[in-house]
Each structure stands twice: as C-alpha cells, then as structure tokens.
C-alpha positions as a Markdown table, in Angstrom:
| # | Residue | x | y | z |
|---|---|---|---|---|
| 1 | Met | 96.8 | 117.6 | 68.0 |
| 2 | Arg | 98.8 | 117.7 | 71.1 |
| 3 | Pro | 102.3 | 116.6 | 70.7 |
| 4 | His | 103.4 | 113.1 | 72.4 |
| 5 | Thr | 104.9 | 113.9 | 76.0 |
| 6 | Thr | 106.5 | 111.4 | 78.4 |
| 7 | Ser | 106.5 | 113.9 | 81.4 |
| 8 | His | 104.4 | 111.7 | 83.8 |
| 9 | Arg | 106.7 | 109.1 | 83.7 |
| 10 | Arg | 108.5 | 110.8 | 86.1 |
| 11 | Asp | 105.5 | 110.7 | 88.3 |
| 12 | Ala | 106.2 | 108.5 | 91.7 |
| 13 | Leu | 103.0 | 106.5 | 91.4 |
| 14 | Trp | 103.8 | 105.9 | 87.6 |
| 15 | Leu | 107.0 | 104.4 | 88.7 |
| 16 | Ala | 105.1 | 102.8 | 91.4 |
| 17 | Phe | 103.1 | 101.0 | 88.3 |
| 18 | Leu | 106.1 | 100.4 | 86.7 |
| 19 | Val | 107.9 | 98.5 | 89.4 |
| 20 | His | 104.8 | 96.4 | 90.3 |
| 21 | Arg | 104.4 | 94.9 | 86.2 |
| 22 | Ile | 108.0 | 94.0 | 86.0 |
| 23 | Ser | 108.1 | 92.3 | 89.1 |
| 24 | Gly | 105.0 | 90.5 | 88.5 |
| 25 | Leu | 106.7 | 89.6 | 85.3 |
| 26 | Ala | 109.7 | 88.8 | 87.3 |
| 27 | Leu | 108.0 | 86.5 | 89.5 |
| 28 | Ala | 106.7 | 84.9 | 86.6 |
| 29 | Cys | 109.8 | 84.1 | 85.3 |
| 30 | Phe | 111.2 | 83.1 | 88.8 |
| 31 | Leu | 107.9 | 80.4 | 89.2 |
| 32 | Pro | 109.1 | 77.6 | 86.6 |
| 33 | Leu | 112.7 | 77.5 | 88.3 |
| 34 | His | 111.0 | 77.1 | 91.6 |
| 35 | Phe | 109.0 | 74.2 | 90.7 |
| 36 | Leu | 111.8 | 72.4 | 88.9 |
| 37 | Ala | 113.6 | 72.6 | 92.4 |
| 38 | Leu | 110.5 | 71.5 | 94.0 |
| 39 | Gly | 110.4 | 68.4 | 91.1 |
| 40 | Leu | 114.2 | 67.4 | 92.6 |
| 41 | Ala | 112.5 | 65.9 | 95.3 |
| 42 | Ile | 110.6 | 63.2 | 93.4 |
| 43 | Arg | 114.0 | 62.2 | 91.7 |
| 44 | Gly | 115.3 | 61.2 | 95.1 |
| 45 | Glu | 116.8 | 62.8 | 98.4 |
| 46 | Ala | 120.4 | 63.1 | 97.0 |
| 47 | Thr | 119.3 | 64.9 | 94.1 |
| 48 | Leu | 117.8 | 67.3 | 96.2 |
| 49 | Asp | 120.4 | 67.5 | 99.2 |
| 50 | Gly | 122.9 | 68.6 | 96.1 |
| 51 | Phe | 120.3 | 71.3 | 95.2 |
| 52 | Leu | 120.3 | 72.8 | 98.8 |
| 53 | Lys | 124.3 | 72.4 | 99.1 |
| 54 | Trp | 124.3 | 74.8 | 95.9 |
| 55 | Thr | 121.7 | 76.9 | 97.5 |
| 56 | Ala | 124.5 | 77.9 | 100.3 |
| 57 | Asn | 126.1 | 79.9 | 97.9 |
| 58 | Pro | 126.0 | 83.5 | 98.4 |
| 59 | Leu | 125.4 | 84.6 | 95.1 |
| 60 | Val | 122.3 | 82.2 | 95.5 |
| 61 | Lys | 121.7 | 84.0 | 98.8 |
| 62 | Leu | 121.5 | 87.5 | 97.1 |
| 63 | Ala | 119.2 | 86.6 | 94.5 |
| 64 | Glu | 117.1 | 85.1 | 97.3 |
| 65 | Thr | 117.4 | 88.6 | 98.2 |
| 66 | Gly | 116.1 | 90.1 | 95.5 |
| 67 | Leu | 113.3 | 87.6 | 95.2 |
| 68 | Val | 112.2 | 88.7 | 98.8 |
| 69 | Phe | 112.3 | 92.0 | 97.5 |
| 70 | Leu | 110.6 | 91.7 | 94.4 |
| 71 | Leu | 107.7 | 89.7 | 96.4 |
| 72 | Ala | 107.7 | 92.5 | 99.0 |
| 73 | Val | 107.3 | 95.3 | 95.9 |
| 74 | His | 104.7 | 93.3 | 94.3 |
| 75 | Met | 102.6 | 92.6 | 96.9 |
| 76 | Leu | 102.2 | 96.2 | 98.6 |
| 77 | Gly | 102.0 | 97.4 | 94.7 |
| 78 | Gly | 99.1 | 95.0 | 94.9 |
| 79 | Met | 97.7 | 97.0 | 97.7 |
| 80 | Arg | 97.9 | 100.1 | 96.4 |
| 81 | Val | 95.9 | 99.1 | 93.1 |
| 82 | Leu | 93.2 | 97.7 | 95.5 |
| 83 | Val | 93.4 | 101.2 | 97.4 |
| 84 | Ile | 93.1 | 103.3 | 94.5 |
| 85 | Glu | 90.3 | 100.8 | 93.0 |
| 86 | Asn | 88.4 | 100.6 | 96.0 |
| 87 | Met | 88.8 | 103.8 | 98.0 |
| 88 | Pro | 88.8 | 107.6 | 97.4 |
| 89 | Trp | 91.4 | 109.1 | 96.2 |
| 90 | Arg | 93.8 | 110.7 | 99.0 |
| 91 | Asp | 96.5 | 112.9 | 98.7 |
| 92 | Gly | 99.3 | 110.6 | 100.3 |
| 93 | Gln | 99.1 | 107.9 | 97.9 |
| 94 | Lys | 103.1 | 108.9 | 96.8 |
| 95 | Arg | 103.7 | 108.8 | 100.5 |
| 96 | Phe | 102.3 | 104.9 | 100.2 |
| 97 | Ala | 104.0 | 104.3 | 97.3 |
| 98 | Thr | 107.6 | 105.8 | 98.6 |
| 99 | Gly | 106.7 | 103.6 | 102.3 |
| 100 | Ala | 106.0 | 100.7 | 100.3 |
| 101 | Leu | 109.3 | 100.9 | 98.2 |
| 102 | Ala | 110.7 | 101.6 | 101.5 |
| 103 | Phe | 109.2 | 98.4 | 103.5 |
| 104 | Ala | 110.4 | 96.5 | 100.5 |
| 105 | Ile | 114.0 | 97.3 | 100.9 |
| 106 | Ile | 114.1 | 97.2 | 104.6 |
| 107 | Ala | 112.5 | 93.3 | 104.0 |
| 108 | Ala | 115.0 | 92.3 | 101.4 |
| 109 | Ala | 117.8 | 93.6 | 104.0 |
| 110 | Val | 116.2 | 91.6 | 107.1 |
| 111 | Phe | 115.9 | 88.5 | 104.6 |
| 112 | Leu | 119.8 | 89.4 | 103.5 |
| 113 | Val | 121.1 | 89.4 | 107.2 |
| 114 | Arg | 119.3 | 86.9 | 108.5 |
| 115 | Ala | 120.5 | 84.5 | 105.3 |
| 116 | Ala | 124.0 | 85.1 | 105.9 |
C-alpha cells in the first residue's frame, strides 16, 4: 500500500482548482446579500438611497474589489475547466492558469482605481 502524500497540492493547476472552488463558494455566500440589497428598492426610495450612501464607504469599495477579483477568478477558472474537458491537453495550461490569475488581479485593480 502506498503512503498518502499531498505533494500534488503544490502544483499550480491544483491551486487553480482550489481557487476556483473557493471563489464559487464565496460568490454563493454573497448572492443572498445581493438579493437583500435589491429587495431594499421594494421598501422605498429612501431605504435604497440610505443603502447606496453606505456603499460609498471605503471598506465597502474594498469588498467590491474583492468581489470583482472573485468573479474574474471564477469565470476564468470555469473557462479553464471547459478547455480541459473539451480540448486536448497542452503543456501551457499552467501558464494559462497563471495568466488567468494575473488577469483577475488586474481587473480588480482597475475596478479599485475607478471606484476610488
């Protein structure tokens, strides 16, 4: 019987898998809050305006930047899964995973600069 090892967890593609799953869970946790915020519009204009003023808080802007990062990472991770499942294996998949992470960081940084 072979001993159990975790050396595969240092591989870039395993990390891409992990980031994709964690970002999906984080986005799923965010959705009820998003629906709650949308539901404030039903309660009236003043309630929604109060919430929108609260969103000008710098910590909220930082959280929104994290959300943009999670959305970009999750979208690109999903694209990676589609490529793996529907196309032949390529040696450059680790570079694609690293490029996807770089793109997500850039998208979040652009959002943060524009939101500030």
